[in-house]
N, C-alpha and C positions, 0 to 999 in steps of 0.2 A: 683510558682517560676519564676521570670523573666528571660528572655533569655539574655545572655551576648552579648554585642555588642563591636566591636573593629574595628581597621583599620590597613591596611598594605600599604606600599609604594613599588612599583616595577618600574624598568626601563627596557624598551625593547631595546635589542641590537641584531644585529647591527642596527643602525639607518637608516631607509629608508622611505622617505616621502610617496612614492607610496604604500608601504606595510602597513604603518600606516593608510592611508586613506582607503585602502582595508579592514583592520581589523575593523575600526570604522563604515564604511558604510555611505550611504547618510544620512546627518543630524544625524549621529551616531545611525542609526537604529539597527545596529548589537550589539552595546553596550547596547542599551535599551532592546534588546531581552535577552541578558545574564543577565541583572539586573532582569528582570521579572521572568526568569526561576530559578535563583539561590537565589533570595531574598536578593540582595545586592545593594549598590549604588556605581557606578563607576564614578570617575572624573579623568581628565587627562589634563596636560599641555604638549603638544608635546608628547615626549616618556616617560614622568614621570606620572605614574598612582597611584591613591589612591583609595583603595577599602575599603568600610565601610559596616558592616553588622554583622550578627551572627558569633561569633568567629569560629565555626566549618566550616563555608562556605568560609572563606577567602582564605585558601590554595588551595581549589578546584577551586575557581574563578581565582586565580593567574595562575594555570596550564591551565585552559581553555583559558585565554587570551594569554598566551605564545604559546600554541599549535596553536591557530587560527592565531596568528601573524606569526608563522613559515609557516603555509599553505598559508598565504597571499602573500608570495614571488613568488609562483608558478602560480598564475593566479587570475582572478577576483573572489572575494569572494561574493557570493550572500546571500540574506536573507534566502533562502531555504537551502543553504549549512550549515549555522549557525544553523538553526532549526534542521536539520538532525543530525548534530554533537551533539547537546545538547540532542536530543531524544535518540541517541545511548548511550550517557554517563549516562543518567538517567536510561535506561533499563539495562545496564551492571552493574552499580554501583549506588544504591539508594543514593540520595544526602547526606543523613546523614553519609554515609560510604565512600564518595568520598575522603575525606581527607586522608585516609590511602593509597590511590592509586595514589597520586599526583606525585610520582616519575616515574610513567609509562608514556610512550609517548602516543600521540593520537592514533597512529597505534596499539599499544598494547591494548589500551582500547577498540578499536572498531572492530578490525579484528579477535580477538581470538574466534575460535570455531563456528562462524556463517557460515551457508551454503551459497553457491554462485550458480548463473546461468551464463552460458557463451554463450549467443546467438550472432552469427554473430560478433565474435571477441570483444564483449563487456563483461564487468564484472558487474553483478548485484548482490549485496550482501544484504542479509537479515539485517535489521536494528533493529529488535525487536525479542524477543524470539518466538512470535507467527509467525512472518514471517519466522524465521528459521525452525520452526516445519512444516510450510506450504510447503516450498521447499523440506524438507526431506520426507514429506508425498507424494508429487508428484512423487518423485523418487521411493518410496517403494510400491505404489499401482497402480492398473490399473484404478481405479476410485477415484478421489479426489474431495472433497467439500471444498471450501473456503467461509466461511460465516461471514459477519461482515459489519460494517458501511463504508460509502464512505471515500476514502482517505487512506485506509490501504494498497493499492498496490496489492490487490488480483487479479484484472483483468490484470494489467500490468505484474505481475510475471507469471500469467498463460500463457499469450501470449509469454513471454520470454521463458518459459519452452517448449511451443509448437515449437517455432523456433529452440530451442536447439535440440529437438528430431529430427526435420527434417534435420538439418545440420549434425547431428551425424548418419544419415541414420537408425535411429531406427523406423521411420515411413516414409511412402511415400507421405502422403498428410496431409494438415492442413485444418480442417473444423471448422469455427468459426460461431456461431449462437446465436441468441437472440430471445425471444418472442416479437412479434410486438404489445406490449401493454405497453403504457406509460401514466401515469397520466390522464386516462380517454379519451385519444385521440382515434379516430376511423379512420382507414385507408381509408375508403370510402370517407371521407371528405377532404382528402389531394389531392393536384393536381398531375397530371402525371399518367404514367402507373404504373404497379405493382412494377417494379424495382425502380422507382423513389419514390414511396410511402414508401417502406421499407428501402431505403438507409439511411435516418436520424437515424433510430433505430440502425443501424449497424456502425455508424460513429465512436464511441469510439474504436471499434475493429480495424477499418482502421487506426486510429490515432496511436495506439500502434504498429501496423505492420510497418507503415511508419517510426516511430522513430527508430525501431530496425533494419529494413532492408533497408530503403530508398525507395523513391517512385518508382524509375525505377525497382528495384529488385522485389518489390511487384507486380508491373504491369506485369512484365514478368512471374512471377510464377502464377499469376491469369490467364493469357492468356493460359498457359499450363495446367490449372486446378490442379496445385499442391496446390494452396491455393484457398479455396472456402469460401466465406462469404455469408451466406444466412439466411433468417428468419426460425424460428423453424418449421413452418408449412411445409417447404420443406423437412424435415427429414423423414416424414412418409413414410413407405414402403421400406426404404433403409436398406442395411446391409453394414456397413463401416469397412472394413478390413485394417490393416496396416495404420491406420490413428490416428492423434491426434485430438480429437473433443472437442472443448471448448464451453460450454453453459454459456453465461453471462446473468446477470439480471434474474437469475433463480427463484427469488422470485415471478415473474409474470407468472410462469407456473402453470397450474392446475395439480391435481393428475394424470389425464389421460395423459397430455402432458409429464410430467416427466417420467412416466412409458414408454411411447412411445419412448422418447429420449434414455433412458438408455438401452432399449432393441434393439437399433440400433447397439450396440457395437459388432464388429466382432473380428476375431483372429488378434493378434498383434497390437491391438489398445489401446490407452490411452484416458481417458476421464477426463476433468477438469470442474467442475461446480462451478460457483461463484454467489453470491447474497447477498442482504442486507434485512434482515427480517423487518427492520424499514421503508422500502420504497416499500411496496406491493401496487400495483395499481389495483389489482383485486377487483371486487365489494364486495366479501366476503373474507376478509383478511385471515381467517382461512382455506380457501380452497387452499392456496398456496401449490404447489407441492414440493417446497423446504422445507417448514416447515414440511410437512408430511414425506418427505424423510429422514430428520434428525432423526425422530423417528423410521421409518420403517427399515432403513438400517444401523443403528448405530452399530450393532453387526455382520455385514457381513464381512468375511475375504476378503481382497483385495480391500475394500472400506475404505478410510480414511477421517476424518473430521478435519478441523482446524477452530476454532472460534476466530475471531478477536474482539477486544474491542477498545474503544476510545483511549487508550494509544498507540495503534498501528498506529494511523493516522500520516502520514508523509507529509501531505500537509501543508498549512499555519496553524500556531498555532490556529487561530480562528476556523478552521474546527474542531479541537479536542474539543474546548470549546462548539461549537454548538452541536456536537454529544453528549457530556456529558449532556448538558442542556436538550436535547430531551429525553435522557435516564431517567433523573430524573423526567421529566414530565410524561413519560409513566408509570414509576414505581408508582408515586403518584396517577395517574388516576386509575391504576389497584388496588392499595390498597383501594382507595375510593369506587370502584365498589364492592369489597369484603365486605367492611364495611356496605354498604347500602343494600346489597342483603340479 
């Protein structure tokens, strides 16, 4: 049975040229993004729009355009903002069901029920169901694992939760760490002393801290040892009380390193572990401490796991497509290996 196609005409009011340009984007990139995500064609002459496509999509597309036009009055609309809006919409209301909810405002569609983090007077809101589960898991457990592909926000939200814990005086220190193993690189071949060698591996954690707290505040807290950023090897032999300890890129830990790290936890501490199983840089991918921890610790009270998928990617839309393509490739390769064995 062929799908019905139709068209509708809408007029945006009040008329404002700056808001219209903001809505459409540079070379109408925002409209192109809406077209691709909702499977419609959008044409306009000034404030008069014509939307063509599957009949069930038309009212949903009209509401998206009106919502984003309303938002365009309050500030510059970025391609990322449009992408995040559409991601939330698809997560909250599958596209086929959106038409029934078009009377609701953007705020109602995207704010209802999702958990938030409030680090340093900022509001960070979950945008997908898995992000919501992740935030709730970090609140409910002393040890939390966030596992999934790049671009899902797992590290950024972990740092935000750590800052929130510090500012609420639930912990006294933040300790952020990563294994110094990346894509086959060897520290001994990098220039500089030990601190200079490991600094590039820890840069993503610094970046998140700077964005949340600002450079000056982070510098002051590091000088007072309230925030410590160090390679995983520096954790051995320590007992960390009243601290939030974040282990990033945990897929590159070995079984022994993961056990060592988790047994550093002292009284009043919270631990967050993040990693991506598809980006293991160890010689033997099956020796990943994160992979094994997901099996060994899955039924332990006080330890929570959140598994992200490609649909949770909140970066550029192409990142989601790249992740999905690699997932299909890995699945095909695994099936081929089973068939030939």
